[in-house]
LOKOL-169314 format. One record per residue: x, y, z of N, C-alpha, C in turn; residue in one letter. Coordinates in steps of 0.001 Angstrom, whole numbers, padded with zeros to 6 digits, always signed. Each point is the difference from the previous one (the first is absolute). Layout:
N
XYZXYZXYZA/...
//
This chain:
108
-004726-005443+013539+000115+000531-001354+001368-000384-000554X/-000006-000398-001247+001241-000360-000692+000215+001008-001130X/+001185+000630+000008+000324+000977-001035+001296-000426-000674X/-000046-000079-001327+001177-000376-000781+000282+001061-001048X/+001276+000228-000239+000421+000841-001116+000898-000874-000865X/-000455-000270-001215+000757-000802-000950+000757+000943-000929X/+001254-000330-000267+000859+000885-000797+001105-000821-000642X/+000732+000627-000915+001219-000626-000492+001170+000940+000257X/+001152-000596+000189+001220+000767+000276+000245+000999-001127X/+000304+001238+000363+000275+001032-000990-001214+000828-000380X/-001168-000370+000495-001215+000776-000297+000072+001335+000740X/-000072+001111-000727+000086+001302+000661-001301+000416+000694X/-001080-000721-000241-001305+000432+000503-000432-000669+001301X/+000667-001069+000398-000489-000672+001205+000325+000768+001275X/+001083+000765+000016+000357+000764+001209-001044+001073+000335X/-000455+000813-000970-001052+000972+000336-001298-000697+000434X/-000323-001127-000619-001210-000741+000390+000142-000508+001430X/+001169-000503+000359+000248-000487+001355-000097+001144+001005X/+000530+001146-000349-000067+001177+000879-001458+000374+000275X/-000807+000098-001050-001421+000309+000166-000688-001058+000864X/+000289-001247-000278-000617-001103+000723+000306+000088+001493X/+001252+000227+000341+000389+000108+001414-000642+001213+000670X/-000117+001112-000723-000644+001195+000554-001463-000275+000317X/-000682-000699-000875-001425-000276+000200-000206-001017+001122X/+000881-000980+000093-000070-000955+001112+000136+000758+001321X/+000949+000934+000053+000210+000797+001209-001211+000887+000291X/-000538+000666-001036-001180+000858+000171-001174-000772+000596X/-000143-001261-000401-001109-000838+000470+000334-000738+001300X/+001185+000284+000550+000436-000610+001259-000078-001515-000046X/+000454-000559-001113+000010-001445-000177+001376-000548+000354X/+000009-001135+000637+001253-000670+000313+000128-001189-000950X/+000267+000326-001262+000049-001018-001051+001296+000171-000790X/+000798-001064-000089+001214+000107-000805-000326-000085-001491X/+000841+000616-000797-000118-000125-001450+000949-001110-000429X/-000557-001040-000581+000830-001095-000491+000490+000370-001396X/+001307+000085-000142+000593+000318-001292+000206-001307-000763X/-000576-000080-001204+000095-001206-000816+000767+000353-001269X/+001232-000479-000064+000854+000282-001149-000296-001017-001100X/-000342+000495-001169-000259-000834-001173+001288-000011-000813X/+000558-001184-000204+001324-000090-000616-000006-000583-001408X/-001131-000531-000456-000029-000640-001315-001425-000003-000544X/-000129-000298-001293-001338-000128-000586-000765-001149+000644X/+000721-001030+000399-000647-001125+000697-000603+000476+001330X/+000759+000804+000746-000519+000594+001240-001222+000872-000290X/+000077+000772-001088-001095+000895-000373-001283-000788-000265X/+000101-001083-000742-001174-000827-000283-000542-000632+001273X/+000889-000574+000776-000390-000678+001243-000688+000965+000966X/+000490+001236+000073-000530+001000+000925-001126+000843-000589X/-000320-000237-001272-001022+000799-000698+000374+001490+000071X/+001253+000256-000348+000623+001317+000107-000383+000868-001184X/-000680+001110+000282-000442+000912-001055+001028+001075-000326X/+001119-000024+000687+001036+000993-000240+000394+000674+001296X/+001107+000686-000063+000561+000642+001190-000317+001484+000010X/-000518+000491+001107-000332-000662+001249-001450-000496+000011X/-000225-001110+000678-001341-000522+000230-000201-000087+001503X/-001107+000547+000475-000327-000074+001424-001255-000848+000146X/+000063-000947+000920-001153-000851+000301-000298+000069+001493X/-001282+000086+000289-000465-000014+001378-000910-001203+000154X/+000370-000894+000908-000726-001260+000180-000185-000708-001339X/+001071-000043-000770+000084-000686-001294-000803+000664-001124X/-000558+001178+000244-000723+000731-001045+000811+001193-000465X/+000112+000144-001313+000688+001149-000575-000754+001273+000385X/+000739+001076+000246-000652+001243+000425-000733+000707-001135X/+000315-000343-001230-000632+000678-001134-001306-000709-000363X/-001120+000725+000034-001268-000625-000361+000064-000600-001410X/-000515-001208-000131-000030-000661-001295+001265-000748-000364X/+001022+000090+000828+001277-000645-000331-000110-001520-000040X/-000982-000556+000728-000161-001450+000018-000341-000550-001384X/-000533+000834-000873-000356-000429-001348+001149+000143-001006X/+001071+000623+000426+001120+000248-000909+000888-001240-000066X/+000478-000309-001178+000961-001089-000177+001324+000578-000438X/+000826-000801-000607+001275+000491-000523+001030+000202+001074X/+000257-001031+000782+000959+000097+001088+001420-000079-000545X/+000823+000973+000381+001386+000001-000481+000835+000990+000800X/+001294-000052-000255+000948+000932+000601-000091+001318-000771X/-000788+000915+000521-000171+001272-000694-000275+001095+001015X/+000068+001221-000472-000414+001131+000817-001512+000096-000079X/-000613+000376+001090-001450+000102+000046-000414+001458-000067X/-001131+000226-000636-000589+001337-000038-001377-000060+000647X/-000360+001081+000660-001300+000119+000659-000767+001130-000667X/-001239-000268-000376-000850+001018-000605-000832+000649+001096X/+000263+001280+000231-000737+000756+001009-000291+001389-000541X/-001245+000405+000125-000412+001325-000473+000427+000237-001444X/-000206-001003-000841+000324+000052-001432+001481+000196-000289X/+000847-000314+000973+001442+000120-000187+000676-001316+000360X/+001025-000347-000752+000797-001177+000328+001110+000409+000962X/+000128-000766+001086+001004+000294+001010+000873-001232+000217X/+001245+000216+000368+000971-001091+000154-000146-000757+001316X/-000755+000554+000926-000268-000672+001270-001342+000522+000521X/-000627-000757+000895-001321+000405+000474+000059+001242+000878X/-001051+000784-000065-000087+001203+000827-000317-000382+001445X/+000205+000945+000883-000363-000223+001403-001492-000275+000118X/-000799+000689-000809-001449-000203+000072-000386-001425-000377X/+000613-000551-001034-000303-001365-000412+000394-000991+001101X/+001166+000181+000573+000458-000878+001078-000911+000153+001224X/-000306+001230+000366-000855+000270+001159-001364-000663-000160X/-000607+000165-001182-001315-000610-000251+000042-001516+000164X/+001063-000607-000527+000121-001457+000070+000140-000470+001454X/+000777+000707+000785+000156-000369+001415-001316+000186+000738X/-000673+001117-000225-001277+000252+000675-001055-001036-000384X/-000053-000372-001269-000948-001025-000442+000313-001346+000626X/+001267-000311+000131+000385-001257+000627-000394-000009+001475X/+000188+001113+000678-000399+000105+001409-001514-000184+000146X/-000770+000566-000905-001462-000174+000035-000389-001451-000215X/+000653-000659-000984-000321-001404-000306+000293-000916+001175X/+001097+000277+000695+000391-000888+001110-000603+000433+001319X/-000638+001181+000017-000618+000475+001234+000996+000440+001050X/+001183+000344-000449+001050+000402+000944-000045+001485+000240X/
//
């Protein structure tokens, strides 16, 4: 399993997302490192298909359902829509679901 957290320097939301991510990895007893991908420019954002900070990808898939259809890559803060509320970082439930779905897909 490959897990990446894409962020830009100074983003206040990537640290809580990283904390949740590490907690869920531990809960699932996975021995998987989180690759931190620092986005430093709009060029990096376009090249990486960066939807904003923080972005979490598992096996190259964004954890947010439907994110593959979103465009507009740039150096920006990202918002997550969950339970009709906009949040500055993904919830533990969203991260957990994405990891569990990835485990099912890979049969691990």
